[in-house]
C-alpha positions as CSV (number, residue, x, y, z in Angstrom):
1,M,0.0,0.0,0.0
2,L,2.8,2.4,0.8
3,K,4.5,2.1,-2.6
4,E,1.1,2.8,-4.3
5,F,0.5,5.8,-2.0
6,E,4.0,7.2,-2.8
7,K,3.3,6.8,-6.6
8,W,0.0,8.5,-6.2
9,L,1.5,11.4,-4.2
10,T,4.2,11.9,-6.9
11,E,1.4,12.4,-9.4
12,K,-0.3,15.0,-7.2
13,E,2.9,16.8,-6.1
14,S,3.0,19.4,-8.9
15,F,-0.6,20.4,-8.4
16,L,0.1,20.9,-4.6
17,R,3.2,22.9,-5.3
18,Q,1.1,25.1,-7.7
19,Q,-1.3,25.7,-4.8
20,G,1.6,27.1,-2.7
21,F,2.5,24.0,-0.7
22,T,5.9,22.7,0.1
23,I,6.0,19.0,0.5
24,A,8.3,16.7,2.5
25,V,8.0,12.9,2.5
26,S,9.5,10.7,5.1
27,H,9.5,7.0,5.7
28,S,9.4,5.1,8.9
29,P,12.1,2.5,9.5
30,T,11.2,-0.7,7.6
31,D,12.0,-3.0,10.4
32,I,9.0,-2.0,12.6
33,N,5.7,-3.8,12.8
34,K,3.7,-1.1,11.0
35,P,5.8,0.9,8.5
36,S,4.4,4.2,7.4
37,L,4.8,7.1,5.0
38,C,4.4,10.6,6.3
39,V,3.7,13.6,4.0
40,D,4.0,17.1,5.4
41,M,2.4,19.8,3.4
42,D,2.9,23.4,4.5
43,S,1.7,26.7,3.1
44,D,1.6,30.3,4.4
45,D,-1.8,29.5,5.9
46,Y,-1.9,25.8,6.7
47,V,0.2,22.9,8.0
48,G,-1.0,19.5,6.9
49,R,0.1,16.0,7.4
50,I,-1.0,12.6,6.0
51,V,0.3,9.5,7.6
52,M,-0.4,6.3,5.7
53,W,0.5,2.9,7.3
54,N,1.1,-0.3,5.3
55,T,-2.2,-1.6,6.8
56,G,-4.1,1.1,4.9
57,E,-4.8,3.1,8.0
58,C,-4.6,6.8,7.3
59,Q,-4.5,9.9,9.5
60,I,-5.1,13.4,8.0
61,E,-4.5,16.5,9.9
62,I,-4.7,20.2,8.9
63,V,-4.0,23.1,11.2
64,N,-4.5,26.8,10.5
65,V,-1.1,28.5,11.0
66,E,-2.5,31.8,12.2
67,T,-5.1,30.6,14.7
68,E,-3.5,27.2,15.5
69,E,-7.0,25.7,15.1
70,T,-7.3,22.2,13.9
71,I,-9.2,22.4,10.7
72,L,-9.3,18.6,10.0
73,D,-8.4,15.6,12.0
74,D,-9.6,12.5,10.1
75,Y,-8.8,8.8,10.5
76,R,-9.8,6.4,7.9
77,V,-8.9,3.0,6.5
78,V,-8.0,3.0,2.8
79,S,-8.6,-0.5,1.3
80,A,-7.5,0.2,-2.2
81,P,-5.2,2.6,-4.1
82,S,-8.3,3.9,-5.9
83,E,-9.4,5.5,-2.6
84,F,-6.4,7.8,-2.4
85,D,-8.3,10.4,-4.5
86,K,-10.9,10.6,-1.7
87,V,-8.2,11.5,0.7
88,F,-6.9,14.2,-1.6
89,C,-10.4,15.5,-2.3
90,L,-11.1,15.8,1.4
91,M,-7.9,17.8,2.0
92,H,-8.5,20.0,-1.1
93,L,-12.1,20.7,0.0
94,V,-11.0,21.8,3.4
95,L,-8.1,23.9,2.2
96,S,-10.2,25.6,-0.5
97,K,-12.5,27.2,2.1
C-alpha cells in the first residue's frame, strides 16, 4: 500500500506545489511492525500531514497557521489505491474554504 501511495503522491505533487504548498515525504524504519509514509504539506496559511500505514490506515491533519486551530483531524482506512483520491479531495475541499 505504501508504494502505491507514494506513486499517487508523486502524481499530485506538482498540483500541490502550484497551490503554494511545500511537500516533505518521510518513511518510517522498515523493520518495525507497522511501516508508514508521512507527508508534510505546508503553506503560508496551513500545515497539513498525512500518515499512511502499510495496513491502509490513514490519519489526515490540517492546522491553520495563524489561529493554530485544527481544521481537519480525520482517521480512515484505505482499502484500495483507488481511494487515495478521496483522501486528496477531502484535503483539497478543506483547504479551499
